[in-house]
N, CA, C and O of each residue as an XYZ file, in Angstrom:
472
protein
N       0.848     -1.187      0.000
C       0.000      0.000      0.000
C       0.882      1.235      0.000
O       1.848      1.310      0.758
N       0.572      2.159     -0.805
C       1.306      3.415     -0.908
C       1.041      4.275      0.330
O      -0.049      4.231      0.899
N       2.023      5.042      0.734
C       1.880      5.910      1.912
C       1.601      7.342      1.495
O       1.992      8.270      2.203
N       0.939      7.548      0.370
C       0.679      8.901     -0.109
C      -0.486      9.516      0.633
O      -1.426      8.825      1.026
N      -0.414     10.808      0.819
C      -1.410     11.538      1.584
C      -1.868     12.763      0.801
O      -1.351     13.062     -0.276
N      -2.834     13.453      1.356
C      -3.413     14.624      0.716
C      -3.351     15.830      1.637
O      -3.195     15.703      2.851
N      -3.478     16.996      1.032
C      -3.693     18.232      1.779
C      -5.076     18.713      1.369
O      -5.404     18.743      0.183
N      -5.868     19.083      2.331
C      -7.192     19.625      2.024
C      -7.363     20.917      2.790
O      -6.693     21.160      3.794
N      -8.260     21.732      2.305
C      -8.576     22.955      3.014
C     -10.067     22.942      3.325
O     -10.883     22.593      2.473
N     -10.412     23.318      4.531
C     -11.803     23.366      4.959
C     -12.187     24.831      5.035
O     -11.527     25.620      5.712
N     -13.260     25.196      4.337
C     -13.677     26.595      4.331
C     -15.130     26.721      4.747
O     -15.920     25.789      4.596
N     -15.463     27.867      5.263
C     -16.834     28.161      5.656
C     -17.295     29.409      4.916
O     -16.523     30.030      4.186
N     -18.548     29.765      5.108
C     -19.094     30.952      4.463
C     -18.365     32.213      4.938
O     -18.294     33.201      4.207
N     -17.833     32.180      6.137
C     -17.039     33.304      6.616
C     -15.641     33.179      6.012
O     -15.364     32.216      5.298
N     -14.774     34.122      6.285
C     -13.456     34.126      5.648
C     -12.422     33.329      6.434
O     -11.243     33.682      6.442
N     -12.850     32.266      7.089
C     -11.932     31.443      7.862
C     -11.594     30.177      7.082
O     -12.486     29.527      6.537
N     -10.320     29.828      7.027
C      -9.892     28.593      6.381
C      -9.027     27.808      7.349
O      -8.281     28.380      8.143
N      -9.137     26.501      7.274
C      -8.325     25.608      8.088
C      -7.641     24.636      7.151
O      -8.306     23.981      6.348
N      -6.328     24.530      7.237
C      -5.592     23.556      6.426
C      -5.523     22.259      7.212
O      -5.159     22.257      8.388
N      -5.869     21.165      6.570
C      -5.861     19.847      7.204
C      -4.883     18.971      6.443
O      -5.045     18.753      5.242
N      -3.888     18.478      7.122
C      -2.875     17.612      6.519
C      -3.257     16.189      6.834
O      -3.012     15.718      7.945
N      -3.850     15.493      5.889
C      -4.405     14.165      6.128
C      -3.358     13.075      6.076
O      -2.453     13.097      5.243
N      -3.495     12.132      6.971
C      -2.654     10.947      6.933
C      -1.266     11.147      7.474
O      -0.318     10.569      6.943
N      -1.105     11.939      8.507
C       0.220     12.179      9.067
C       0.695     11.053      9.970
O       1.888     10.956     10.260
N      -0.212     10.210     10.415
C       0.160      9.143     11.335
C       0.892      8.014     10.643
O       0.965      7.958      9.416
N       1.429      7.123     11.441
C       2.106      5.945     10.903
C       1.098      5.014     10.254
O      -0.075      4.988     10.627
N       1.572      4.246      9.273
C       0.727      3.228      8.677
C       0.450      2.146      9.714
O       1.298      1.858     10.559
N      -0.731      1.551      9.649
C      -1.099      0.484     10.562
C      -0.366     -0.805     10.218
O       0.339     -0.861      9.210
N      -0.520     -1.843     11.040
C       0.175     -3.105     10.830
C      -0.198     -3.781      9.514
O       0.580     -4.574      8.984
N      -1.375     -3.476      8.984
C      -1.796     -4.073      7.722
C      -1.373     -3.236      6.524
O      -1.760     -3.533      5.394
N      -0.578     -2.187      6.760
C      -0.114     -1.321      5.683
C      -1.077     -0.213      5.328
O      -0.767      0.638      4.494
N      -2.255     -0.214      5.958
C      -3.222      0.838      5.710
C      -2.821      2.087      6.494
O      -2.312      1.983      7.611
N      -3.049      3.271      5.910
C      -2.703      4.509      6.625
C      -3.411      4.606      7.970
O      -4.549      4.166      8.127
N      -2.715      5.188      8.927
C      -3.252      5.326     10.273
C      -4.511      6.164     10.343
O      -5.462      5.778     11.023
N      -4.548      7.292      9.666
C      -5.753      8.122      9.632
C      -5.752      8.959      8.364
O      -5.770     10.188      8.418
N      -5.731      8.287      7.235
C      -5.610      8.962      5.948
C      -6.923      9.511      5.408
O      -6.919     10.217      4.399
N      -8.038      9.207      6.049
C      -9.292      9.729      5.557
C      -9.621     11.035      6.262
O      -9.280     11.231      7.429
N     -10.283     11.917      5.543
C     -10.642     13.203      6.109
C     -11.940     13.074      6.885
O     -12.827     12.321      6.485
N     -12.063     13.798      7.987
C     -13.317     13.745      8.743
C     -14.431     14.421      7.949
O     -14.169     15.250      7.078
N     -15.657     14.065      8.254
C     -16.789     14.745      7.636
C     -16.887     16.131      8.242
O     -16.880     16.274      9.464
N     -16.981     17.164      7.395
C     -17.053     18.518      7.948
C     -18.434     18.810      8.530
O     -19.427     18.217      8.107
N     -18.495     19.715      9.493
C     -19.791     20.124     10.030
C     -20.629     20.798      8.934
O     -20.095     21.234      7.915
N     -21.909     20.876      9.152
C     -22.815     21.531      8.217
C     -22.342     22.959      7.976
O     -22.007     23.672      8.921
N     -22.315     23.373      6.724
C     -21.890     24.725      6.375
C     -20.433     24.816      5.968
O     -19.995     25.849      5.461
N     -19.675     23.749      6.182
C     -18.276     23.729      5.776
C     -18.112     22.754      4.628
O     -18.876     21.797      4.507
N     -17.119     22.993      3.785
C     -16.822     22.060      2.711
C     -15.328     21.782      2.665
O     -14.519     22.619      3.065
N     -14.967     20.597      2.172
C     -13.571     20.177      2.090
C     -13.163     20.163      0.628
O     -13.868     19.608     -0.215
N     -12.030     20.772      0.328
C     -11.487     20.802     -1.025
C     -10.062     20.261     -0.972
O      -9.235     20.777     -0.219
N      -9.766     19.235     -1.756
C      -8.413     18.681     -1.796
C      -7.533     19.601     -2.636
O      -7.869     19.927     -3.775
N      -6.413     20.012     -2.067
C      -5.522     20.951     -2.746
C      -4.225     20.326     -3.226
O      -3.581     20.871     -4.121
N      -3.828     19.208     -2.662
C      -2.615     18.511     -3.112
C      -2.791     17.037     -2.813
O      -3.298     16.667     -1.754
N      -2.372     16.197     -3.742
C      -2.480     14.751     -3.569
C      -1.132     14.111     -3.833
O      -0.254     14.703     -4.461
N      -0.985     12.882     -3.337
C       0.217     12.123     -3.642
C       1.428     12.470     -2.808
O       2.548     12.102     -3.163
N       1.229     13.169     -1.707
C       2.350     13.483     -0.833
C       2.784     12.226     -0.089
O       1.949     11.397      0.275
N       4.066     12.084      0.134
C       4.616     10.887      0.761
C       4.929     11.142      2.234
O       6.026     11.584      2.577
N       3.966     10.862      3.090
C       4.078     11.011      4.544
C       4.391     12.454      4.955
O       5.430     12.706      5.565
N       3.509     13.398      4.630
C       3.730     14.788      5.056
C       3.651     14.897      6.568
O       2.877     14.191      7.215
N       4.461     15.788      7.123
C       4.490     15.942      8.574
C       4.047     17.324      9.041
O       3.530     17.458     10.150
N       4.238     18.353      8.217
C       3.804     19.692      8.621
C       3.688     20.582      7.399
O       4.368     20.380      6.393
N       2.806     21.575      7.507
C       2.626     22.578      6.464
C       2.700     23.945      7.128
O       2.222     24.128      8.248
N       3.304     24.905      6.428
C       3.406     26.270      6.952
C       3.217     27.261      5.815
O       3.627     27.007      4.683
N       2.602     28.377      6.121
C       2.475     29.450      5.141
C       3.846     30.061      4.899
O       4.643     30.202      5.827
N       4.117     30.424      3.651
C       5.404     31.070      3.366
C       5.317     32.586      3.472
O       6.306     33.279      3.229
N       4.139     33.115      3.833
C       3.965     34.549      3.986
C       3.780     35.284      2.673
O       3.639     36.507      2.671
N       3.777     34.568      1.556
C       3.629     35.177      0.234
C       2.457     34.584     -0.540
O       2.325     34.800     -1.745
N       1.613     33.838      0.158
C       0.470     33.218     -0.490
C       0.688     31.760     -0.851
O      -0.228     31.111     -1.354
N       1.865     31.236     -0.611
C       2.167     29.833     -0.889
C       2.356     29.058      0.403
O       2.157     29.588      1.496
N       2.742     27.797      0.263
C       2.924     26.933      1.418
C       4.192     26.102      1.278
O       4.626     25.780      0.173
N       4.770     25.766      2.416
C       5.928     24.888      2.496
C       5.482     23.638      3.247
O       4.851     23.733      4.299
N       5.816     22.451      2.697
C       5.398     21.184      3.287
C       6.625     20.323      3.549
O       7.459     20.136      2.664
N       6.734     19.795      4.778
C       7.773     18.807      5.097
C       7.165     17.435      4.895
O       6.036     17.191      5.320
N       7.894     16.534      4.254
C       7.409     15.165      4.102
C       8.551     14.178      4.279
O       9.692     14.444      3.899
N       8.218     13.032      4.864
C       9.233     11.998      5.090
C       9.646     11.346      3.778
O      10.816     11.007      3.604
N       8.705     11.163      2.845
C       8.992     10.620      1.512
C       9.678      9.264      1.579
O      10.539      8.962      0.753
N       9.310      8.459      2.542
C       9.920      7.138      2.750
C       9.930      6.844      4.234
O       9.125      7.401      4.981
N      10.816      5.991      4.668
C      10.885      5.663      6.086
C      11.692      6.710      6.844
O      12.560      7.373      6.277
N      11.394      6.846      8.131
C      12.138      7.790      8.957
C      13.599      7.379      9.014
O      13.910      6.195      9.148
N      14.490      8.344      8.914
C      15.922      8.102      9.009
C      16.562      7.617      7.716
O      17.757      7.321      7.692
N      15.787      7.532      6.646
C      16.318      6.998      5.400
C      16.910      8.024      4.460
O      17.251      7.685      3.327
N      17.043      9.258      4.885
C      17.568     10.350      4.062
C      16.791     10.525      2.756
O      17.357     10.843      1.711
N      15.465     10.304      2.852
C      14.606     10.523      1.700
C      13.653     11.690      1.934
O      12.880     12.055      1.048
N      13.712     12.274      3.129
C      12.823     13.377      3.472
C      13.133     14.609      2.654
O      14.248     14.795      2.167
N      12.111     15.453      2.512
C      12.302     16.677      1.735
C      11.320     17.750      2.172
O      10.364     17.487      2.902
N      11.576     18.957      1.709
C      10.697     20.094      1.945
C      10.266     20.611      0.580
O      11.091     20.874     -0.295
N       8.955     20.750      0.418
C       8.370     21.182     -0.848
C       7.802     22.580     -0.730
O       7.322     22.967      0.336
N       7.848     23.342     -1.808
C       7.252     24.684     -1.877
C       6.101     24.633     -2.873
O       6.289     24.271     -4.034
N       4.915     24.998     -2.412
C       3.761     25.169     -3.294
C       3.527     26.665     -3.417
O       3.182     27.316     -2.431
N       3.708     27.223     -4.611
C       3.420     28.646     -4.804
C       1.927     28.903     -4.747
O       1.481     29.954     -4.288
N       1.160     27.928     -5.221
C      -0.296     27.996     -5.147
C      -0.814     26.607     -4.805
O      -0.156     25.605     -5.087
N      -1.970     26.552     -4.210
C      -2.658     25.288     -3.964
C      -4.022     25.393     -4.616
O      -4.750     26.334     -4.299
N      -4.418     24.500     -5.500
C      -3.627     23.377     -5.990
C      -2.510     23.864     -6.917
O      -2.576     24.959     -7.474
N      -1.513     23.045     -7.062
C      -0.375     23.362     -7.920
C       0.706     22.319     -7.780
O       0.631     21.451     -6.911
N       1.698     22.398     -8.618
C       2.822     21.469     -8.571
C       3.901     22.026     -7.651
O       4.207     23.217     -7.707
N       4.481     21.177     -6.807
C       5.494     21.669     -5.866
C       6.881     21.755     -6.492
O       7.183     21.103     -7.491
N       7.710     22.582     -5.866
C       9.140     22.660     -6.149
C       9.855     22.058     -4.950
O       9.517     22.383     -3.812
N      10.834     21.192     -5.176
C      11.618     20.629     -4.075
C      12.635     21.672     -3.638
O      13.510     22.056     -4.415
N      12.522     22.134     -2.391
C      13.468     23.117     -1.852
C      14.698     22.446     -1.263
O      15.825     22.892     -1.478
N      14.468     21.357     -0.509
C      15.549     20.636      0.168
C      15.211     19.149      0.110
O      14.061     18.767      0.327
N      16.210     18.301     -0.185
C      15.976     16.869     -0.120
C      17.144     16.192      0.579
O      18.129     16.848      0.919
N      17.045     14.891      0.794
C      18.093     14.155      1.488
C      18.048     14.291      3.000
O      19.046     14.050      3.679
N      16.878     14.682      3.539
C      16.734     14.857      4.982
C      16.356     13.532      5.639
O      15.688     12.697      5.028
N      16.789     13.344      6.890
C      16.466     12.106      7.618
C      15.012     12.087      8.072
O      14.270     11.167      7.731
N      14.605     13.081      8.828
C      13.263     13.101      9.401
C      12.776     14.542      9.523
O      12.787     15.106     10.617
N      12.349     15.145      8.413
C      11.839     16.519      8.513
C      10.440     16.517      9.132
O       9.459     16.163      8.478
N      10.368     16.915     10.394
C       9.089     16.868     11.096
C       8.465     18.235     11.298
O       7.341     18.327     11.793
N       9.152     19.283     10.934
C       8.593     20.612     11.100
C       9.228     21.610     10.160
O      10.401     21.493      9.807
N       8.438     22.598      9.755
C       8.933     23.684      8.921
C       8.314     24.990      9.382
O       7.200     25.015      9.906
N       9.037     26.059      9.185
C       8.530     27.402      9.464
C       9.243     28.357      8.530
O      10.395     28.135      8.158
N       8.555     29.419      8.153
C       9.130     30.437      7.293
C       9.066     31.757      8.045
O       8.020     32.132      8.574
N      10.191     32.455      8.087
C      10.277     33.767      8.733
C      10.983     34.696      7.758
O      12.212     34.716      7.695
N      10.210     35.464      6.998
C      10.805     36.319      5.971
C      11.458     35.470      4.900
O      10.797     34.657      4.254
N      12.762     35.657      4.709
C      13.502     34.872      3.721
C      14.155     33.633      4.322
O      14.883     32.926      3.627
N      13.909     33.358      5.603
C      14.516     32.197      6.260
C      13.554     31.022      6.286
O      12.373     31.188      6.594
N      14.059     29.826      5.961
C      13.304     28.589      6.062
C      13.902     27.790      7.210
O      15.089     27.464      7.197
N      13.079     27.476      8.199
C      13.497     26.700      9.351
C      12.987     25.272      9.176
O      11.807     25.066      8.892
N      13.855     24.301      9.340
C      13.478     22.896      9.223
C      13.836     22.173     10.509
O      14.986     22.212     10.947
N      12.858     21.512     11.116
C      13.123     20.696     12.275
C      13.335     19.264     11.785
O      12.480     18.698     11.104
N      14.472     18.695     12.135
C      14.792     17.351     11.668
C      15.195     16.473     12.825
O      15.503     15.297     12.629
């Protein structure tokens, strides 16, 4: 079973948006994702998938310019397959900013600085 996950955004009639990073947990013993399905939204909210096929994403952060930065394991932890992706728009195709990371579990953007927790 593939460990690919999705990013979705939940929006309401008001101007509030919540980014939901689906499937961040470990795969179960049967190879099925730990919690890869999105919850049903409350009445008045809708879910829109903005990115698919991510390989074990761990965190998403706004880049302060309208885009997003996503950390993903992209394989097993400690395997130096982790990477950080830049989405200029969602939906859209990502640019790989950094690869060859062991366990990128967090990202943050502060101006022109990219912080990666590994």
